[in-house]
C-alpha positions in Angstrom: 89.1 118.2 130.2 88.7 121.3 128.2 86.5 119.6 125.1 82.9 120.0 124.2 80.7 116.9 124.1 80.3 117.0 120.2 80.1 113.1 119.6 76.7 111.4 120.7 77.6 109.4 124.1 75.2 106.3 123.1 77.7 103.3 123.6 77.1 100.9 126.4 79.8 99.1 128.3 79.2 96.1 126.4 79.2 98.1 123.1 82.6 99.4 124.2 83.9 96.0 124.8 82.2 94.6 121.5 84.1 97.2 119.4 87.5 96.2 120.5 86.5 92.4 120.6 85.2 92.9 117.1 88.6 94.6 115.9 90.7 91.8 117.7 88.4 89.2 116.0 90.0 85.8 116.5 88.5 84.8 113.4 90.6 87.3 111.5 94.1 87.3 112.8 93.7 84.1 114.2 93.1 82.6 110.9 95.1 84.7 108.4 98.2 84.8 110.8 98.0 81.2 111.8 100.4 80.1 108.8 103.0 82.5 110.4 103.3 80.7 113.6 103.1 77.3 112.2 105.7 77.7 109.6 108.0 79.0 112.6 108.2 76.7 115.5 105.5 74.2 114.3 102.8 73.3 117.0 104.9 74.8 119.9 104.6 78.4 118.4 101.0 77.8 118.8 100.4 75.8 121.9 103.2 77.6 123.9 103.7 81.0 121.7 100.0 82.1 122.1 100.3 82.0 126.0 103.6 83.7 126.1 102.2 86.3 123.6 99.0 86.7 125.5 100.8 87.4 128.9 102.6 90.1 126.9 99.6 91.5 125.7 97.7 91.6 129.0 100.3 93.6 130.7 100.2 96.2 127.9 96.4 96.2 128.0 96.3 96.5 131.7 98.8 99.5 131.8 96.7 101.3 128.9 93.4 100.6 130.8 94.8 102.4 133.9 95.6 105.6 131.7 92.4 105.2 129.8 90.5 105.1 133.0 92.2 108.4 134.1 91.8 110.2 130.6 88.8 109.0 128.9 89.0 110.9 125.6 88.7 110.3 121.9 92.2 109.6 120.4 93.3 108.2 123.7 96.9 107.2 123.2 97.9 110.6 121.7 96.2 112.5 124.4 97.7 110.5 127.1 101.4 110.8 125.8 100.9 114.7 125.3 99.7 115.1 129.0 102.2 112.5 130.5 105.3 113.0 128.3 104.8 116.3 126.5 103.2 117.6 123.3 106.1 116.6 121.1 105.9 113.2 122.5 102.3 113.0 122.0 102.6 114.3 118.3 104.8 111.4 117.7 102.6 108.7 119.4 99.9 110.1 117.4 101.3 109.6 113.9 102.4 106.0 115.0 99.1 105.3 116.1 97.3 106.8 113.2 99.5 105.1 110.6 98.9 101.9 112.4 95.3 102.2 112.5 95.2 103.0 108.8 97.1 99.9 108.0 94.8 98.1 110.3 91.7 98.9 108.3 93.6 98.3 105.0 95.0 94.8 106.2 91.7 93.6 107.3 89.8 94.4 104.5 92.5 93.1 102.3 92.1 89.7 104.1 88.2 90.0 103.7 89.0 89.8 100.0 91.8 87.4 100.2 91.5 84.8 101.6 87.9 85.0 102.9 86.2 86.1 99.6 88.5 84.9 96.9 89.1 81.4 98.6 85.9 80.8 100.4 83.0 82.8 98.9 84.0 83.2 95.2 83.9 79.4 94.4 80.4 79.2 96.0 79.1 81.9 93.6 80.5 79.9 90.7 83.5 82.4 90.3 87.0 81.0 89.3 89.5 82.5 92.0 92.2 82.3 89.2 90.3 84.5 87.3 90.4 87.4 89.7 92.8 90.1 88.9 94.3 92.9 90.7 91.5 95.1 89.4 88.9 93.0 90.8 90.7 93.0 94.3 91.0 96.8 94.1 87.3 97.5 93.3 86.2 94.7 95.8 88.3 96.3 98.7 87.2 99.8 97.8 83.6 98.7 97.7 83.7 97.4 101.0 85.9 100.0 102.7 83.5 102.7 101.2 80.4 100.8 102.5 81.9 100.8 105.9 82.7 104.4 105.8 78.9 105.0 104.9 77.7 102.8 107.8 80.1 104.8 110.0 78.7 108.1 108.9 75.2 107.2 109.7 75.9 107.5 113.4 77.5 105.6 116.4 74.2 103.8 116.7 74.2 101.9 113.4 77.9 100.9 114.0 77.4 99.8 117.6 74.4 97.5 116.6 76.6 95.8 114.1 79.7 95.5 116.3 77.4 94.1 119.2 76.2 91.5 116.9 79.6 90.7 116.0 80.6 90.1 119.6 77.9 87.5 119.8 78.7 86.0 116.2 82.3 85.7 116.8 81.5 83.4 119.8 79.0 81.4 118.0 81.0 80.8 114.7 84.2 80.2 116.8 82.4 77.6 118.9 80.9 75.8 115.8 84.3 75.8 114.1 86.1 74.4 117.1 83.5 71.7 117.7 83.2 70.7 114.1 87.0 70.4 113.5 87.3 68.2 116.6 84.4 65.9 115.5 85.8 65.6 111.8 89.6 65.6 112.4 91.1 62.5 111.1 92.5 60.0 113.5 93.0 60.5 117.3 94.0 63.8 118.6 97.7 64.1 119.5 97.9 66.9 122.0 101.9 66.5 122.2 101.8 68.4 119.0 101.1 71.7 120.9 104.3 71.5 122.8 106.5 70.0 120.1 109.1 72.6 118.7 110.1 71.8 114.9 112.0 74.6 113.1 110.0 75.0 109.8 111.9 78.1 108.8 113.1 77.9 105.2 110.8 74.8 104.4 108.6 74.6 101.7 105.5 76.9 102.0 107.0 78.6 105.3 106.7 82.4 105.4 110.2 82.7 107.2 113.6 82.4 105.6 115.9 79.6 107.2 116.7 80.7 110.8 119.0 78.3 112.9 118.2 80.2 116.2 115.7 78.5 118.3 115.0 81.6 120.2 114.2 83.8 117.1 112.1 80.9 115.4 110.0 81.1 118.6 109.8 85.0 118.7 109.0 84.8 115.0 106.0 82.6 115.8 104.7 85.2 118.0 103.5 87.1 115.2 100.3 85.3 115.3 99.6 86.8 118.8 101.0 90.1 118.0 98.5 90.6 115.0 95.5 88.8 116.3 95.5 90.4 119.7 95.9 94.2 118.5 93.3 97.0 118.1 91.9 97.2 121.9 92.8 100.9 121.7 89.3 101.1 119.9 87.8 101.3 123.4 89.8 104.2 124.2 89.0 105.8 120.9 85.2 105.8 121.5 85.6 106.9 125.1 83.6 110.1 124.1 80.6 107.9 122.8 80.6 105.6 125.7 78.4 106.2 128.8 80.5 106.2 132.3 83.6 105.9 130.3 86.1 106.0 133.2 84.6 102.6 134.2 83.7 101.1 131.0 86.6 101.9 128.9 89.3 100.0 130.9 86.8 97.2 131.5 86.3 97.1 127.6 90.0 96.9 126.9 90.6 94.2 129.6 87.6 91.9 128.7 88.2 92.1 124.9 91.8 91.0 125.5 91.0 88.3 128.0 88.1 86.8 126.1 90.1 86.9 123.1 93.1 85.4 124.3 91.0 82.5 125.9 88.9 81.6 123.0 91.8 82.4 120.4 93.8 79.9 122.2 91.3 77.2 121.9 90.7 77.9 118.3 94.3 77.9 117.1 95.0 74.9 119.1 92.4 73.0 117.4 93.9 74.0 114.0 97.0 72.3 115.1 95.2 69.3 116.5 93.0 68.9 113.4 95.6 69.0 110.7 96.2 65.6 109.4 99.9 66.5 109.2 101.8 69.4 110.4 104.5 69.4 107.8 101.8 69.4 104.9 100.0 72.1 106.6 103.1 74.3 106.5 103.5 73.3 102.8 100.0 74.9 102.2 101.0 78.2 103.4 98.1 80.8 103.5 95.9 78.0 102.2 95.9 75.9 105.4 92.8 77.2 106.8 91.0 76.1 103.4 92.5 72.8 103.8 91.1 72.5 107.4 87.7 73.5 106.4 87.8 70.9 103.5 87.7 68.3 106.4 83.9 69.4 107.2 80.9 68.4 105.2 80.1 70.7 102.2 77.0 72.4 103.8 79.0 73.4 107.2 82.0 74.7 105.2 79.5 77.1 103.2 77.8 78.3 106.6 81.1 78.6 108.2 82.7 80.4 105.3 80.0 83.0 105.3 80.1 83.5 109.1 83.8 84.1 109.0 83.2 86.5 106.0 80.6 88.5 107.8 82.6 88.9 111.2 85.7 89.9 109.1 83.6 92.7 107.4 82.4 94.1 110.8 86.0 93.7 112.0 87.0 96.2 109.1 84.1 98.2 110.2 85.1 98.8 113.7 88.8 99.4 112.6 87.6 102.5 110.5 85.4 103.7 113.7 88.5 103.6 115.7 90.8 105.2 113.0 88.2 107.9 112.3 87.9 109.0 115.9 91.7 109.1 116.1 91.8 111.5 113.1 89.2 113.7 114.6 90.6 113.9 118.0 94.1 114.8 116.5 92.6 117.3 114.2 90.6 118.9 117.0 93.8 120.0 118.5 95.4 121.0 115.0 97.7 118.2 114.7 96.8 117.3 111.0 96.7 119.0 107.7 93.3 120.5 107.1 92.5 120.2 110.7 89.7 122.7 110.4 87.8 120.1 108.1 88.9 117.1 109.5 87.5 118.0 113.2 84.0 118.8 111.9 81.1 116.8 113.3 77.9 116.1 111.3 75.1 118.0 113.0 72.6 115.3 112.6 74.5 111.9 112.8 77.0 113.4 115.4 79.8 111.5 113.8 83.2 112.8 112.5 82.2 112.7 108.7 85.2 114.1 106.9 87.6 112.1 109.4 85.6 108.9 108.6 85.8 109.3 104.6 89.5 110.4 104.7 90.5 107.5 106.8 88.7 105.3 104.3 90.4 106.6 101.3 93.7 106.3 102.9 93.1 102.8 103.8 92.0 102.0 100.2 95.3 103.6 98.9 97.4 101.5 101.2 96.0 98.4 99.7 97.4 99.3 96.1 100.6 97.9 97.3 101.9 94.8 95.7 102.3 92.3 98.6 100.0 94.5 100.7 98.5 91.9 103.2 102.0 90.8 104.5 103.4 94.2 104.8 100.2 95.8 106.2 99.3 93.5 108.7 102.9 93.2 110.2 103.4 97.0 110.0 100.2 97.6 111.6 101.1 95.4 114.6 104.4 96.9 115.0 103.3 100.6 114.8 100.3 100.0 117.0 102.5 98.3 119.7 104.9 101.2 119.7 102.1 103.7 120.0 100.9 101.5 123.0 104.3 101.5 124.7 104.9 105.3 124.5 102.3 106.4 126.9 103.0 103.6 129.1 106.6 104.4 129.4 105.7 108.2 129.9 103.3 107.3 132.7 105.9 105.3 134.5 108.0 108.5 134.8 105.1 110.9 135.5 103.4 108.9 138.1 103.5 110.7 141.5 104.7 113.7 139.7 102.6 115.5 137.1 100.2 112.4 137.2 98.5 112.3 140.3 94.9 111.6 139.0 94.0 108.1 138.7 90.5 106.9 137.6 88.4 104.0 139.0 90.4 101.3 137.4 93.7 101.6 139.3 96.6 99.3 139.5 97.9 100.9 142.7 101.4 99.3 143.8 101.4 97.2 140.8 101.3 100.3 138.4 104.9 100.8 137.9 106.0 97.2 137.9 103.2 96.6 135.2 104.3 99.8 133.3 108.0 98.2 133.2 107.0 94.6 132.2 104.3 96.1 129.6 107.0 98.2 128.0 109.5 95.3 127.7 106.5 93.1 126.4 105.7 95.8 123.8 109.2 96.3 122.5 109.6 92.4 122.2 106.2 92.1 120.3 107.4 95.0 117.9 110.7 93.2 117.6 109.0 90.1 116.2 107.3 92.3 113.5 110.6 93.4 112.1 112.1 90.0 111.7 113.0 88.9 107.9 111.3 88.7 105.7 109.5 92.0 107.3 112.3 94.1 107.0 110.2 96.6 105.3 108.3 97.3 108.4 111.6 98.4 110.1 112.3 100.7 106.9 108.8 102.2 107.4 109.3 102.7 110.9 112.7 104.4 110.5 111.3 106.5 107.6 108.5 107.7 110.0 110.7 109.0 112.6 112.8 111.0 110.1 110.1 112.3 108.6 108.5 113.4 111.9 111.8 114.8 113.1 112.0 116.7 110.0 108.7 118.1 110.3 108.9 119.1 113.9 112.6 120.6 114.0 112.9 121.7 110.5 109.5 122.7 109.3 108.6 124.2 112.8 105.6 122.1 113.6 106.9 122.5 117.4 106.1 126.0 117.3 102.6 126.0 116.0 101.4 122.5 117.6 100.0 123.0 121.1 98.7 119.8 121.9 95.5 119.0 124.0 94.6 121.6 126.6 96.3 121.3 129.8 96.5 123.6 132.8 95.0 127.1 132.1 94.1 126.4 128.6 91.6 123.8 130.0 89.8 126.7 131.9 90.0 128.9 128.8 88.5 126.1 126.6 85.8 125.6 129.2 85.0 129.3 129.4 84.6 129.2 125.6 82.4 126.2 125.4 80.0 127.8 127.9 79.8 130.9 125.8 78.8 128.9 122.8 76.2 127.0 124.9 74.8 130.1 126.0 74.3 131.4 122.5 72.9 128.2 121.5 70.3 128.3 124.5 68.9 131.8 123.5 65.6 131.8 121.8 
């Protein structure tokens, strides 16, 4: 494809799956976004909403996996959009994906602090959560983000070992948490809760303002699925570090979404079943998970709290890996300020060092905003799904024309129908994210489009940015790479 193999290709198929599975992490979004579903349509927003949302996500994942199989490069979505829809289209996709990824790192690490550290771990250490200030929050988030950057900088092997561990740990902790809640749940389990729709918008503790439309209330509850089942583009972003990428990357995307959807559904359904009272759970707001843990024996609470904290930390690590590879790939084609520095690869560790540290600093800066978690988590989901839909929509129009090459993962006659359904599903999921009280996400999206248009048309980026190599430029890049390799081979 016209690129030199600069990154170390050391990831197995399982490791590629594990990095997306670690980012999706049902013990992250499945916990922190659970109140958003419960306080929308009650149990039905979980029992039915998760299934509906997962179907949309699987369609998007299948369409993405097919394109990833054909073009397995770092910064995948940007690369795909540029080839299938043109360099301006790709440039726009890159900025939506990049901003979404930075927000993901920020929101996950914000969640590592609150609720997981502040609510669960701090009391175990004898720290009063009420004594923790904004300064403590900022220093804590900065420390864990910079530690994740350091681990990333040490090489993909170190990160892979941790994300592989996280894959197993997520399964184990989820299983123990699920079984424990079923055992210690008060009273008989009422499965009708999962299909009972109750409009809790506007109620005490609800995250949503009053809304009389059952459809909009139900769609609002899909935010649980949207935020949780997000980030599987990490498999694509680490393509150049994955062995047999054309096969393993699409497999990693699909398996990460499938297993997360299945185990996530069991987990959040048990949350609903174990609650002593749904209305009281809504009143507890973001503290509902702590209330659920309080049903368990003290020792089990401590063990599960630590387990959840660890997998969320590794989730942030995996998010930073994905973000830095996107920065590296975009800079490699001259799409970012200071591209020459950001595309540099550490000669020993074979990692994009500058891209890693810049991504970490930007993620820390994003958490300085007041109500950071709600804005960041919702905005990350919306921006990422827009960036997912853009190459899929371009692929629909390019298929059979200038997109004739398909990889091993091929949808064949289902390709275009899946692309249409995935685009509709992605738009619906993005629409969910801009509902009140998340209007700020809409403002961010519109502002981003205006700024991008200004830079592209007024400041002349369209005259300087060439995008990824295509056509004759690929041959020129390959010839240049061969010349460099010959020089390096000389004694």
